[in-house]
PARO-512074 format. One record per residue (C-alpha): residue number from 1; residue in three letters; chain; x, y, z. Coordinates in steps of 0.2 Angstrom, whole numbers, plus 2048, in hexadecimal, padded with zeros to 3 digits. Each point is the difference from the previous one (the first is absolute). Layout:
N
+-----+---------+--------+-----+-----+-----+
! num ! residuo ! cadena !   x !   y !   z !
+-----+---------+--------+-----+-----+-----+
! NUM !     ALA !      A !   X !   Y !   Z !
...
+-----+---------+--------+-----+-----+-----+
This chain:
192
+-----+---------+--------+-----+-----+-----+
! num ! residuo ! cadena !   x !   y !   z !
+-----+---------+--------+-----+-----+-----+
!   1 !     UNK !      A ! 562 ! 849 ! C2F !
!   2 !     UNK !      A ! 80F ! 808 ! 807 !
!   3 !     UNK !      A ! 80B ! 80A ! 7F3 !
!   4 !     UNK !      A ! 812 ! 7FC ! 804 !
!   5 !     UNK !      A ! 809 ! 804 ! 7F0 !
!   6 !     UNK !      A ! 7FC ! 80A ! 7F0 !
!   7 !     UNK !      A ! 80A ! 802 ! 7F1 !
!   8 !     UNK !      A ! 7FD ! 809 ! 7F0 !
!   9 !     UNK !      A ! 807 ! 7F4 ! 7F3 !
!  10 !     UNK !      A ! 7FC ! 807 ! 7EF !
!  11 !     UNK !      A ! 7F6 ! 80A ! 7F4 !
!  12 !     UNK !      A ! 7FC ! 7F5 ! 7F1 !
!  13 !     UNK !      A ! 7FB ! 806 ! 7EF !
!  14 !     UNK !      A ! 7FF ! 7F0 ! 7F8 !
!  15 !     UNK !      A ! 7FE ! 7ED ! 802 !
!  16 !     UNK !      A ! 813 ! 7FC ! 801 !
!  17 !     UNK !      A ! 802 ! 80C ! 80F !
!  18 !     UNK !      A ! 7F3 ! 7F7 ! 80B !
!  19 !     UNK !      A ! 807 ! 7F6 ! 80F !
!  20 !     UNK !      A ! 805 ! 7EF ! 7FB !
!  21 !     UNK !      A ! 7FC ! 7F7 ! 811 !
!  22 !     UNK !      A ! 7EF ! 7F8 ! 804 !
!  23 !     UNK !      A ! 7FB ! 80B ! 80F !
!  24 !     UNK !      A ! 7EE ! 804 ! 802 !
!  25 !     UNK !      A ! 7FA ! 811 ! 7F9 !
!  26 !     UNK !      A ! 7F3 ! 80C ! 806 !
!  27 !     UNK !      A ! 7FC ! 80D ! 7F3 !
!  28 !     UNK !      A ! 7FA ! 812 ! 803 !
!  29 !     UNK !      A ! 7F6 ! 809 ! 7F2 !
!  30 !     UNK !      A ! 7F6 ! 810 ! 7FF !
!  31 !     UNK !      A ! 7FE ! 811 ! 7F8 !
!  32 !     UNK !      A ! 80F ! 80C ! 800 !
!  33 !     UNK !      A ! 7FF ! 80A ! 810 !
!  34 !     UNK !      A ! 7F5 ! 7F3 ! 80A !
!  35 !     UNK !      A ! 80D ! 7FE ! 80D !
!  36 !     UNK !      A ! 809 ! 7F1 ! 7FB !
!  37 !     UNK !      A ! 811 ! 806 ! 807 !
!  38 !     UNK !      A ! 7F8 ! 807 ! 810 !
!  39 !     UNK !      A ! 7F8 ! 7EF ! 803 !
!  40 !     UNK !      A ! 810 ! 7F7 ! 7FD !
!  41 !     UNK !      A ! 80A ! 80C ! 80C !
!  42 !     UNK !      A ! 7F3 ! 7FF ! 80D !
!  43 !     UNK !      A ! 7FD ! 7ED ! 800 !
!  44 !     UNK !      A ! 812 ! 7FC ! 7FF !
!  45 !     UNK !      A ! 804 ! 80E ! 80E !
!  46 !     UNK !      A ! 80D ! 808 ! 7F5 !
!  47 !     UNK !      A ! 801 ! 813 ! 7FD !
!  48 !     UNK !      A ! 806 ! 802 ! 7EF !
!  49 !     UNK !      A ! 802 ! 7EE ! 7F9 !
!  50 !     UNK !      A ! 7F3 ! 804 ! 7F1 !
!  51 !     UNK !      A ! 801 ! 811 ! 7F9 !
!  52 !     UNK !      A ! 7F1 ! 80B ! 803 !
!  53 !     UNK !      A ! 7FC ! 80F ! 7F5 !
!  54 !     UNK !      A ! 7F2 ! 80C ! 7FE !
!  55 !     UNK !      A ! 803 ! 7FE ! 7ED !
!  56 !     UNK !      A ! 7F7 ! 7F0 ! 7FA !
!  57 !     UNK !      A ! 80A ! 7F4 ! 7F5 !
!  58 !     UNK !      A ! 810 ! 7FF ! 809 !
!  59 !     UNK !      A ! 801 ! 7ED ! 801 !
!  60 !     UNK !      A ! 805 ! 7FB ! 7EE !
!  61 !     UNK !      A ! 807 ! 7EF ! 803 !
!  62 !     UNK !      A ! 7F9 ! 7F1 ! 809 !
!  63 !     UNK !      A ! 808 ! 802 ! 811 !
!  64 !     UNK !      A ! 804 ! 7F0 ! 80A !
!  65 !     UNK !      A ! 802 ! 800 ! 813 !
!  66 !     UNK !      A ! 807 ! 7F1 ! 809 !
!  67 !     UNK !      A ! 7F7 ! 7FE ! 810 !
!  68 !     UNK !      A ! 808 ! 7F5 ! 80E !
!  69 !     UNK !      A ! 809 ! 7F7 ! 7F3 !
!  70 !     UNK !      A ! 7F0 ! 7F6 ! 7FD !
!  71 !     UNK !      A ! 7F6 ! 80A ! 7F3 !
!  72 !     UNK !      A ! 7FF ! 80E ! 7F4 !
!  73 !     UNK !      A ! 7F4 ! 80F ! 801 !
!  74 !     UNK !      A ! 7FF ! 805 ! 7EE !
!  75 !     UNK !      A ! 7FB ! 812 ! 7FD !
!  76 !     UNK !      A ! 7F9 ! 803 ! 7EE !
!  77 !     UNK !      A ! 800 ! 811 ! 7F7 !
!  78 !     UNK !      A ! 7F0 ! 80A ! 803 !
!  79 !     UNK !      A ! 7F4 ! 802 ! 7F3 !
!  80 !     UNK !      A ! 7F4 ! 80E ! 7FC !
!  81 !     UNK !      A ! 803 ! 812 ! 7FF !
!  82 !     UNK !      A ! 813 ! 802 ! 801 !
!  83 !     UNK !      A ! 807 ! 80D ! 7F5 !
!  84 !     UNK !      A ! 80A ! 7F6 ! 7F5 !
!  85 !     UNK !      A ! 800 ! 7FC ! 7ED !
!  86 !     UNK !      A ! 7F4 ! 7F4 ! 7F9 !
!  87 !     UNK !      A ! 80F ! 7F5 ! 7FA !
!  88 !     UNK !      A ! 806 ! 800 ! 812 !
!  89 !     UNK !      A ! 7EF ! 7FB ! 806 !
!  90 !     UNK !      A ! 7FF ! 7F2 ! 7F3 !
!  91 !     UNK !      A ! 811 ! 7FA ! 806 !
!  92 !     UNK !      A ! 7FB ! 7FF ! 812 !
!  93 !     UNK !      A ! 7F0 ! 7F7 ! 7FB !
!  94 !     UNK !      A ! 80B ! 7F3 ! 7F6 !
!  95 !     UNK !      A ! 80C ! 7FE ! 80F !
!  96 !     UNK !      A ! 7F2 ! 7FE ! 80C !
!  97 !     UNK !      A ! 7F6 ! 7F3 ! 7F5 !
!  98 !     UNK !      A ! 811 ! 7F7 ! 7FC !
!  99 !     UNK !      A ! 804 ! 7FE ! 813 !
! 100 !     UNK !      A ! 7EE ! 7FB ! 805 !
! 101 !     UNK !      A ! 7FF ! 7F3 ! 7F2 !
! 102 !     UNK !      A ! 811 ! 7F8 ! 802 !
! 103 !     UNK !      A ! 803 ! 800 ! 813 !
! 104 !     UNK !      A ! 7FE ! 7EE ! 807 !
! 105 !     UNK !      A ! 802 ! 806 ! 812 !
! 106 !     UNK !      A ! 7F1 ! 80C ! 803 !
! 107 !     UNK !      A ! 7F7 ! 7FC ! 80F !
! 108 !     UNK !      A ! 7F5 ! 80F ! 803 !
! 109 !     UNK !      A ! 7FB ! 811 ! 7F9 !
! 110 !     UNK !      A ! 7FD ! 810 ! 809 !
! 111 !     UNK !      A ! 7F6 ! 80D ! 7F5 !
! 112 !     UNK !      A ! 801 ! 811 ! 808 !
! 113 !     UNK !      A ! 7F2 ! 80C ! 7FD !
! 114 !     UNK !      A ! 7FE ! 812 ! 808 !
! 115 !     UNK !      A ! 7F1 ! 7FE ! 80C !
! 116 !     UNK !      A ! 7F9 ! 811 ! 7F9 !
! 117 !     UNK !      A ! 800 ! 7FA ! 7EE !
! 118 !     UNK !      A ! 7F5 ! 7F5 ! 7F6 !
! 119 !     UNK !      A ! 809 ! 7F1 ! 7F8 !
! 120 !     UNK !      A ! 806 ! 803 ! 7EF !
! 121 !     UNK !      A ! 7FF ! 7F5 ! 7F0 !
! 122 !     UNK !      A ! 812 ! 7FC ! 803 !
! 123 !     UNK !      A ! 7FD ! 7FA ! 812 !
! 124 !     UNK !      A ! 7F2 ! 7F5 ! 7FA !
! 125 !     UNK !      A ! 80C ! 7F9 ! 7F2 !
! 126 !     UNK !      A ! 80C ! 7FB ! 80E !
! 127 !     UNK !      A ! 7F3 ! 7F8 ! 80B !
! 128 !     UNK !      A ! 7FA ! 7F6 ! 7F1 !
! 129 !     UNK !      A ! 812 ! 7FA ! 7FC !
! 130 !     UNK !      A ! 802 ! 7FB ! 812 !
! 131 !     UNK !      A ! 7EF ! 7F6 ! 7FF !
! 132 !     UNK !      A ! 805 ! 7F8 ! 7EF !
! 133 !     UNK !      A ! 810 ! 7FA ! 807 !
! 134 !     UNK !      A ! 7F9 ! 7FA ! 810 !
! 135 !     UNK !      A ! 80C ! 80B ! 80A !
! 136 !     UNK !      A ! 7F9 ! 805 ! 811 !
! 137 !     UNK !      A ! 7FF ! 812 ! 802 !
! 138 !     UNK !      A ! 7FB ! 80E ! 80C !
! 139 !     UNK !      A ! 7FA ! 811 ! 7FC !
! 140 !     UNK !      A ! 809 ! 80D ! 80C !
! 141 !     UNK !      A ! 7F7 ! 810 ! 801 !
! 142 !     UNK !      A ! 80D ! 80D ! 804 !
! 143 !     UNK !      A ! 800 ! 811 ! 807 !
! 144 !     UNK !      A ! 7F2 ! 7FC ! 80D !
! 145 !     UNK !      A ! 805 ! 80E ! 80B !
! 146 !     UNK !      A ! 7F9 ! 80C ! 7F3 !
! 147 !     UNK !      A ! 7ED ! 7FA ! 803 !
! 148 !     UNK !      A ! 7F5 ! 7FD ! 80F !
! 149 !     UNK !      A ! 7FA ! 7EE ! 805 !
! 150 !     UNK !      A ! 7F0 ! 801 ! 7F7 !
! 151 !     UNK !      A ! 808 ! 805 ! 7F0 !
! 152 !     UNK !      A ! 80D ! 7F2 ! 802 !
! 153 !     UNK !      A ! 7F2 ! 7F3 ! 803 !
! 154 !     UNK !      A ! 7F7 ! 807 ! 7F0 !
! 155 !     UNK !      A ! 810 ! 7FE ! 7F6 !
! 156 !     UNK !      A ! 802 ! 7EE ! 806 !
! 157 !     UNK !      A ! 7EE ! 7FC ! 7FB !
! 158 !     UNK !      A ! 802 ! 808 ! 7EF !
! 159 !     UNK !      A ! 811 ! 7F7 ! 7FC !
! 160 !     UNK !      A ! 7F8 ! 7EF ! 805 !
! 161 !     UNK !      A ! 7F2 ! 803 ! 7F4 !
! 162 !     UNK !      A ! 80A ! 807 ! 7F2 !
! 163 !     UNK !      A ! 80C ! 7F2 ! 800 !
! 164 !     UNK !      A ! 7F4 ! 7F2 ! 807 !
! 165 !     UNK !      A ! 80B ! 7FC ! 80E !
! 166 !     UNK !      A ! 7FD ! 7FD ! 813 !
! 167 !     UNK !      A ! 804 ! 80C ! 80E !
! 168 !     UNK !      A ! 80E ! 7F4 ! 806 !
! 169 !     UNK !      A ! 809 ! 805 ! 7F0 !
! 170 !     UNK !      A ! 801 ! 812 ! 804 !
! 171 !     UNK !      A ! 80D ! 809 ! 80C !
! 172 !     UNK !      A ! 7FE ! 812 ! 806 !
! 173 !     UNK !      A ! 811 ! 808 ! 801 !
! 174 !     UNK !      A ! 807 ! 810 ! 807 !
! 175 !     UNK !      A ! 813 ! 802 ! 801 !
! 176 !     UNK !      A ! 7FD ! 810 ! 80B !
! 177 !     UNK !      A ! 7F5 ! 7F7 ! 80D !
! 178 !     UNK !      A ! 809 ! 7EF ! 7FD !
! 179 !     UNK !      A ! 7EE ! 7F8 ! 7FC !
! 180 !     UNK !      A ! 801 ! 7EF ! 7F6 !
! 181 !     UNK !      A ! 813 ! 7FD ! 803 !
! 182 !     UNK !      A ! 7FD ! 7F0 ! 80A !
! 183 !     UNK !      A ! 7F4 ! 7FA ! 7F3 !
! 184 !     UNK !      A ! 80D ! 802 ! 7F2 !
! 185 !     UNK !      A ! 80D ! 7F7 ! 80B !
! 186 !     UNK !      A ! 7F3 ! 7F2 ! 802 !
! 187 !     UNK !      A ! 7FE ! 7FF ! 7ED !
! 188 !     UNK !      A ! 813 ! 7FE ! 7FF !
! 189 !     UNK !      A ! 801 ! 7F3 ! 80D !
! 190 !     UNK !      A ! 7F2 ! 7F5 ! 7F8 !
! 191 !     UNK !      A ! 807 ! 801 ! 7EF !
! 192 !     UNK !      A ! 813 ! 7FC ! 802 !
+-----+---------+--------+-----+-----+-----+
């Protein structure tokens, strides 16, 4: 897929703020600081479209990016260890759950996991939600430039075993080395 136009359309904090059209949506989920913004910027070939930060938890709303006027890339707030109040974490969880349960236009889920980390209970919950809803998904192992090839292959094997998925459902990704970009673009193409 060739990315021609990209537009940040909105950051939604409740159901009334979601886009009202029926364009397909591809959702990106993952822990805080897993590299969601970096992946968005790299795959869409835009420098500062999605704001990156060394401080986890910067994405607070559900961010909608309109791609080629054909589909939305939907960036969910990161879950995990962000230094925010319990009340804020509960609000994020509610917003994510509401979006996932009410969107009629979801076509694919991308679950990002740092290749150096063991998947968390939250990651497993997200995979189980994708399976329960029969939503096709791909696990994207980010920050692949931080490990060698044998460590990367071990991470893929471990993720496949933990989530009970096939190798074809995993993409190794590095923004720095541009690894996995074409695979993610191919996912977009197949699902819109």
